[in-house]
DRENTORKOL-3810 file (N, C-alpha, C; in nm, 4 decimals):
REM DRENTORKOL-3810
@n.u->-1.4353; n.v->-1.7182; n.w->-0.1179; ca.u->-1.5381; ca.v->-1.7982; ca.w->-0.0555; c.u->-1.6391; c.v->-1.7096; c.w->0.0189
@n.u->-1.5866; n.v->-1.6080; n.w->0.0898; ca.u->-1.6748; ca.v->-1.5176; ca.w->0.1638; c.u->-1.7659; c.v->-1.4416; c.w->0.0677
@n.u->-1.7089; n.v->-1.3956; n.w->-0.0417; ca.u->-1.7900; ca.v->-1.3202; ca.w->-0.1382; c.u->-1.8969; c.v->-1.4070; c.w->-0.2022
@n.u->-1.8654; n.v->-1.5325; n.w->-0.2288; ca.u->-1.9638; ca.v->-1.6228; ca.w->-0.2883; c.u->-2.0777; c.v->-1.6495; c.w->-0.1899
@n.u->-2.0443; n.v->-1.6727; n.w->-0.0631; ca.u->-2.1482; ca.v->-1.6950; ca.w->0.0373; c.u->-2.2308; c.v->-1.5683; c.w->0.0601
@n.u->-2.1656; n.v->-1.4532; n.w->0.0555; ca.u->-2.2384; ca.v->-1.3271; ca.w->0.0696; c.u->-2.3336; c.v->-1.3077; c.w->-0.0478
@n.u->-2.2861; n.v->-1.3367; n.w->-0.1676; ca.u->-2.3712; ca.v->-1.3239; ca.w->-0.2857; c.u->-2.4913; c.v->-1.4176; c.w->-0.2767
@n.u->-2.4685; n.v->-1.5422; n.w->-0.2345; ca.u->-2.5799; ca.v->-1.6354; ca.w->-0.2205; c.u->-2.6770; c.v->-1.5905; c.w->-0.1114
@n.u->-2.6250; n.v->-1.5338; n.w->-0.0036; ca.u->-2.7119; ca.v->-1.4810; ca.w->0.1018; c.u->-2.7952; c.v->-1.3632; c.w->0.0533
@n.u->-2.7326; n.v->-1.2740; n.w->-0.0227; ca.u->-2.8064; ca.v->-1.1612; ca.w->-0.0785; c.u->-2.9120; c.v->-1.2087; c.w->-0.1775
@n.u->-2.8788; n.v->-1.3120; n.w->-0.2538; ca.u->-2.9750; ca.v->-1.3705; ca.w->-0.3470; c.u->-3.0912; c.v->-1.4343; c.w->-0.2718
@n.u->-3.0624; n.v->-1.5017; n.w->-0.1612; ca.u->-3.1694; ca.v->-1.5614; ca.w->-0.0795; c.u->-3.2586; c.v->-1.4529; c.w->-0.0193
@n.u->-3.1998; n.v->-1.3436; n.w->0.0261; ca.u->-3.2794; ca.v->-1.2321; ca.w->0.0788; c.u->-3.3639; c.v->-1.1686; c.w->-0.0310
@n.u->-3.3084; n.v->-1.1560; n.w->-0.1503; ca.u->-3.3853; ca.v->-1.1008; ca.w->-0.2620; c.u->-3.5021; c.v->-1.1928; c.w->-0.2966
@n.u->-3.4797; n.v->-1.3233; n.w->-0.2888; ca.u->-3.5885; ca.v->-1.4182; ca.w->-0.3119; c.u->-3.6970; c.v->-1.4060; c.w->-0.2067
@n.u->-3.6577; n.v->-1.3850; n.w->-0.0814; ca.u->-3.7565; ca.v->-1.3668; ca.w->0.0256; c.u->-3.8363; c.v->-1.2386; c.w->0.0046
@n.u->-3.7697; n.v->-1.1325; n.w->-0.0364; ca.u->-3.8400; ca.v->-1.0068; ca.w->-0.0647; c.u->-3.9349; c.v->-1.0251; c.w->-0.1822
@n.u->-3.8908; n.v->-1.0953; n.w->-0.2851; ca.u->-3.9786; ca.v->-1.1228; ca.w->-0.3993; c.u->-4.0995; c.v->-1.2053; c.w->-0.3599
@n.u->-4.0790; n.v->-1.3039; n.w->-0.2728; ca.u->-4.1904; ca.v->-1.3847; ca.w->-0.2246; c.u->-4.2868; c.v->-1.3008; c.w->-0.1414
@n.u->-4.2332; n.v->-1.2113; n.w->-0.0601; ca.u->-4.3207; ca.v->-1.1228; ca.w->0.0178; c.u->-4.4015; c.v->-1.0304; c.w->-0.0728
@n.u->-4.3401; n.v->-0.9807; n.w->-0.1788; ca.u->-4.4148; ca.v->-0.8978; ca.w->-0.2731; c.u->-4.5225; c.v->-0.9790; c.w->-0.3432
@n.u->-4.4906; n.v->-1.1036; n.w->-0.3788; ca.u->-4.5888; ca.v->-1.1874; ca.w->-0.4461; c.u->-4.7063; c.v->-1.2200; c.w->-0.3542
@n.u->-4.6804; n.v->-1.2362; n.w->-0.2257; ca.u->-4.7864; ca.v->-1.2684; ca.w->-0.1311; c.u->-4.8577; c.v->-1.1463; c.w->-0.0761
@n.u->-4.8124; n.v->-1.0275; n.w->-0.1118; ca.u->-4.8720; ca.v->-0.9061; ca.w->-0.0545; c.u->-5.0185; c.v->-0.8904; c.w->-0.0957
@n.u->-5.0568; n.v->-0.9442; n.w->-0.2097; ca.u->-5.1968; ca.v->-0.9362; ca.w->-0.2527; c.u->-5.2862; c.v->-1.0061; c.w->-0.1509
@n.u->-5.2402; n.v->-1.1195; n.w->-0.0988; ca.u->-5.3202; ca.v->-1.1938; ca.w->-0.0017; c.u->-5.3114; c.v->-1.1326; c.w->0.1379
@n.u->-5.1962; n.v->-1.0771; n.w->0.1719; ca.u->-5.1797; ca.v->-1.0157; ca.w->0.3036; c.u->-5.2653; c.v->-0.8906; c.w->0.3151
@n.u->-5.2681; n.v->-0.8109; n.w->0.2102; ca.u->-5.3417; ca.v->-0.6850; ca.w->0.2146; c.u->-5.4873; c.v->-0.7001; c.w->0.1752
@n.u->-5.5336; n.v->-0.8197; n.w->0.1558; ca.u->-5.6756; ca.v->-0.8421; ca.w->0.1321; c.u->-5.7233; c.v->-0.8118; c.w->-0.0076
@n.u->-5.6394; n.v->-0.8226; n.w->-0.1068; ca.u->-5.6819; ca.v->-0.8029; ca.w->-0.2447; c.u->-5.7100; c.v->-0.6567; c.w->-0.2754
@n.u->-5.8183; n.v->-0.6308; n.w->-0.3477; ca.u->-5.8479; ca.v->-0.4937; ca.w->-0.3898; c.u->-5.8756; c.v->-0.3983; c.w->-0.2733
@n.u->-5.9305; n.v->-0.4481; n.w->-0.1626; ca.u->-5.9591; ca.v->-0.3604; ca.w->-0.0500; c.u->-5.8427; c.v->-0.3600; c.w->0.0485
@n.u->-5.7271; n.v->-0.3203; n.w->0.0021; ca.u->-5.6037; ca.v->-0.3248; ca.w->0.0784; c.u->-5.6063; c.v->-0.2572; c.w->0.2136
@n.u->-5.6472; n.v->-0.1322; n.w->0.2246; ca.u->-5.6442; ca.v->-0.0667; ca.w->0.3556; c.u->-5.7424; c.v->-0.1262; c.w->0.4561
@n.u->-5.8376; n.v->-0.2058; n.w->0.4100; ca.u->-5.9377; ca.v->-0.2629; ca.w->0.5004; c.u->-5.8962; c.v->-0.3998; c.w->0.5540
@n.u->-5.7759; n.v->-0.4440; n.w->0.5245; ca.u->-5.7337; ca.v->-0.5770; ca.w->0.5680; c.u->-5.6898; c.v->-0.5755; c.w->0.7142
@n.u->-5.6421; n.v->-0.6884; n.w->0.7603; ca.u->-5.6056; ca.v->-0.7081; ca.w->0.9003; c.u->-5.4788; c.v->-0.6281; c.w->0.9350
@n.u->-5.4858; n.v->-0.5317; n.w->1.0265; ca.u->-5.3681; ca.v->-0.4503; ca.w->1.0608; c.u->-5.2489; c.v->-0.5303; c.w->1.1144
@n.u->-5.2665; n.v->-0.6326; n.w->1.2001; ca.u->-5.1485; ca.v->-0.7083; ca.w->1.2438; c.u->-5.0759; c.v->-0.7782; c.w->1.1282
@n.u->-5.1508; n.v->-0.8230; n.w->1.0285; ca.u->-5.0861; ca.v->-0.8861; ca.w->0.9133; c.u->-5.0014; c.v->-0.7853; c.w->0.8368
@n.u->-5.0495; n.v->-0.6636; n.w->0.8264; ca.u->-4.9740; ca.v->-0.5594; ca.w->0.7568; c.u->-4.8464; c.v->-0.5263; c.w->0.8341
@n.u->-4.8570; n.v->-0.5185; n.w->0.9672; ca.u->-4.7400; ca.v->-0.4873; ca.w->1.0497; c.u->-4.6354; c.v->-0.5974; c.w->1.0376
@n.u->-4.6785; n.v->-0.7236; n.w->1.0397; ca.u->-4.5844; ca.v->-0.8354; ca.w->1.0266; c.u->-4.5202; c.v->-0.8340; c.w->0.8882
@n.u->-4.5978; n.v->-0.8046; n.w->0.7844; ca.u->-4.5440; ca.v->-0.8021; ca.w->0.6483; c.u->-4.4402; c.v->-0.6916; c.w->0.6338
@n.u->-4.4704; n.v->-0.5737; n.w->0.6849; ca.u->-4.3751; ca.v->-0.4622; ca.w->0.6773; c.u->-4.2498; c.v->-0.4943; c.w->0.7578
@n.u->-4.2668; n.v->-0.5557; n.w->0.8748; ca.u->-4.1518; ca.v->-0.5954; ca.w->0.9554; c.u->-4.0639; c.v->-0.6974; c.w->0.8852
@n.u->-4.1263; n.v->-0.7937; n.w->0.8196; ca.u->-4.0491; ca.v->-0.8947; ca.w->0.7468; c.u->-3.9712; c.v->-0.8314; c.w->0.6315
@n.u->-4.0341; n.v->-0.7365; n.w->0.5622; ca.u->-3.9637; ca.v->-0.6676; ca.w->0.4535; c.u->-3.8456; c.v->-0.5886; c.w->0.5080
@n.u->-3.8664; n.v->-0.5192; n.w->0.6179; ca.u->-3.7588; ca.v->-0.4379; ca.w->0.6769; c.u->-3.6441; c.v->-0.5265; c.w->0.7250
@n.u->-3.6770; n.v->-0.6400; n.w->0.7839; ca.u->-3.5728; ca.v->-0.7309; ca.w->0.8316; c.u->-3.4925; c.v->-0.7878; c.w->0.7153
@n.u->-3.5601; n.v->-0.8305; n.w->0.6090; ca.u->-3.4884; ca.v->-0.8867; ca.w->0.4933; c.u->-3.3975; c.v->-0.7830; c.w->0.4283
@n.u->-3.4501; n.v->-0.6652; n.w->0.4060; ca.u->-3.3688; ca.v->-0.5615; ca.w->0.3409; c.u->-3.2581; c.v->-0.5113; c.w->0.4337
@n.u->-3.2894; n.v->-0.4948; n.w->0.5613; ca.u->-3.1888; ca.v->-0.4493; ca.w->0.6570; c.u->-3.0776; c.v->-0.5503; c.w->0.6775
@n.u->-3.1131; n.v->-0.6775; n.w->0.6817; ca.u->-3.0115; ca.v->-0.7815; ca.w->0.6992; c.u->-2.9191; c.v->-0.7887; c.w->0.5775
@n.u->-2.9758; n.v->-0.7747; n.w->0.4595; ca.u->-2.8926; ca.v->-0.7782; ca.w->0.3394; c.u->-2.7940; c.v->-0.6609; c.w->0.3380
@n.u->-2.8452; n.v->-0.5421; n.w->0.3663; ca.u->-2.7583; ca.v->-0.4244; ca.w->0.3672; c.u->-2.6582; c.v->-0.4302; c.w->0.4819
@n.u->-2.7043; n.v->-0.4683; n.w->0.6008; ca.u->-2.6149; ca.v->-0.4756; ca.w->0.7168; c.u->-2.5060; c.v->-0.5799; c.w->0.7006
@n.u->-2.5412; n.v->-0.6951; n.w->0.6458; ca.u->-2.4405; ca.v->-0.7986; ca.w->0.6220; c.u->-2.3363; c.v->-0.7549; c.w->0.5208
@n.u->-2.3819; n.v->-0.6890; n.w->0.4160; ca.u->-2.2877; ca.v->-0.6389; ca.w->0.3154; c.u->-2.1924; c.v->-0.5368; c.w->0.3772
@n.u->-2.2457; n.v->-0.4471; n.w->0.4611; ca.u->-2.1615; ca.v->-0.3464; ca.w->0.5255; c.u->-2.0616; c.v->-0.4102; c.w->0.6219
@n.u->-2.1035; n.v->-0.5126; n.w->0.6955; ca.u->-2.0127; ca.v->-0.5788; ca.w->0.7885; c.u->-1.8997; c.v->-0.6499; c.w->0.7138
@n.u->-1.9312; n.v->-0.7142; n.w->0.6032; ca.u->-1.8258; ca.v->-0.7802; ca.w->0.5246; c.u->-1.7290; c.v->-0.6767; c.w->0.4697
@n.u->-1.7817; n.v->-0.5650; n.w->0.4216; ca.u->-1.6956; ca.v->-0.4606; ca.w->0.3660; c.u->-1.6095; c.v->-0.3929; c.w->0.4727
@n.u->-1.6559; n.v->-0.3916; n.w->0.5987; ca.u->-1.5794; ca.v->-0.3246; ca.w->0.7034; c.u->-1.4818; c.v->-0.4184; c.w->0.7741
@n.u->-1.4691; n.v->-0.5414; n.w->0.7272; ca.u->-1.3676; ca.v->-0.6303; ca.w->0.7814; c.u->-1.4167; c.v->-0.7339; c.w->0.8812
@n.u->-1.5479; n.v->-0.7516; n.w->0.8930; ca.u->-1.6027; ca.v->-0.8541; ca.w->0.9817; c.u->-1.6843; c.v->-0.9531; c.w->0.8991
@n.u->-1.6151; n.v->-1.0419; n.w->0.8235; ca.u->-1.6871; ca.v->-1.1272; ca.w->0.7297; c.u->-1.7786; c.v->-1.2306; c.w->0.7958
@n.u->-1.7388; n.v->-1.2868; n.w->0.9078; ca.u->-1.8220; ca.v->-1.3894; ca.w->0.9712; c.u->-1.9517; c.v->-1.3276; c.w->1.0237
@n.u->-1.9406; n.v->-1.2133; n.w->1.0894; ca.u->-2.0604; ca.v->-1.1447; ca.w->1.1383; c.u->-2.1493; c.v->-1.1016; c.w->1.0217
@n.u->-2.0891; n.v->-1.0567; n.w->0.9140; ca.u->-2.1665; ca.v->-1.0172; ca.w->0.7969; c.u->-2.2417; c.v->-1.1326; c.w->0.7353
@n.u->-2.1765; n.v->-1.2480; n.w->0.7269; ca.u->-2.2448; ca.v->-1.3649; ca.w->0.6718; c.u->-2.3572; c.v->-1.4123; c.w->0.7635
@n.u->-2.3344; n.v->-1.4066; n.w->0.8940; ca.u->-2.4400; ca.v->-1.4465; ca.w->0.9877; c.u->-2.5608; c.v->-1.3542; c.w->0.9757
@n.u->-2.5364; n.v->-1.2250; n.w->0.9662; ca.u->-2.6468; ca.v->-1.1296; ca.w->0.9536; c.u->-2.7185; c.v->-1.1486; c.w->0.8209
@n.u->-2.6445; n.v->-1.1712; n.w->0.7141; ca.u->-2.7048; ca.v->-1.1876; ca.w->0.5824; c.u->-2.7896; c.v->-1.3140; c.w->0.5750
@n.u->-2.7419; n.v->-1.4223; n.w->0.6334; ca.u->-2.8112; ca.v->-1.5503; ca.w->0.6225; c.u->-2.9196; c.v->-1.5695; c.w->0.7280
@n.u->-2.9313; n.v->-1.4807; n.w->0.8263; ca.u->-3.0287; ca.v->-1.5010; ca.w->0.9340; c.u->-3.1741; c.v->-1.5058; c.w->0.8850
@n.u->-3.2239; n.v->-1.4104; n.w->0.8053; ca.u->-3.3646; ca.v->-1.4176; ca.w->0.7628; c.u->-3.3987; c.v->-1.5407; c.w->0.6781
@n.u->-3.3176; n.v->-1.5799; n.w->0.5795; ca.u->-3.3540; ca.v->-1.7006; ca.w->0.5047; c.u->-3.3522; c.v->-1.8278; c.w->0.5911
@n.u->-3.2588; n.v->-1.8361; n.w->0.6845; ca.u->-3.2532; ca.v->-1.9548; ca.w->0.7697; c.u->-3.3699; c.v->-1.9584; c.w->0.8679
@n.u->-3.4096; n.v->-1.8443; n.w->0.9198; ca.u->-3.5260; ca.v->-1.8404; ca.w->1.0089; c.u->-3.6522; c.v->-1.8749; c.w->0.9300
@n.u->-3.6647; n.v->-1.8231; n.w->0.8094; ca.u->-3.7818; ca.v->-1.8553; ca.w->0.7273; c.u->-3.7860; c.v->-2.0048; c.w->0.6945
@n.u->-3.6725; n.v->-2.0624; n.w->0.6624; ca.u->-3.6673; ca.v->-2.2058; ca.w->0.6337; c.u->-3.7047; c.v->-2.2867; c.w->0.7572
@n.u->-3.6577; n.v->-2.2446; n.w->0.8728; ca.u->-3.6915; ca.v->-2.3138; ca.w->0.9974; c.u->-3.8414; c.v->-2.3057; c.w->1.0247
@n.u->-3.9008; n.v->-2.1900; n.w->1.0018; ca.u->-4.0440; ca.v->-2.1767; ca.w->1.0236; c.u->-4.1259; c.v->-2.2596; c.w->0.9249
@n.u->-4.0800; n.v->-2.2678; n.w->0.8015; ca.u->-4.1506; ca.v->-2.3485; ca.w->0.7023; c.u->-4.1440; c.v->-2.4965; c.w->0.7390
@n.u->-4.0292; n.v->-2.5409; n.w->0.7845; ca.u->-4.0144; ca.v->-2.6815; ca.w->0.8230; c.u->-4.0938; c.v->-2.7101; c.w->0.9505
@n.u->-4.0936; n.v->-2.6159; n.w->1.0462; ca.u->-4.1601; ca.v->-2.6396; ca.w->1.1741; c.u->-4.3122; c.v->-2.6414; c.w->1.1613
@n.u->-4.3669; n.v->-2.5598; n.w->1.0716; ca.u->-4.5114; ca.v->-2.5527; ca.w->1.0596; c.u->-4.5557; c.v->-2.6125; c.w->0.9291
END
């Protein structure tokens, strides 16, 4: 059960990373990428780092014998993103 939930969490994080890559054209301002809004770039890079870090950190926690903490870390970015989508 833990492995299945971890796999689904990793899949959700991969989907979030894929969505961030798909939206990067709009975040970076299209062809004039370096001329776009710097705060948007910082938020985008932070979101990518959080998604990738949470996936790796959750996997490591599950492998080291802390499955509940690993699942919480793995599922945190997709659940926060879902909450933000529903709230706004």
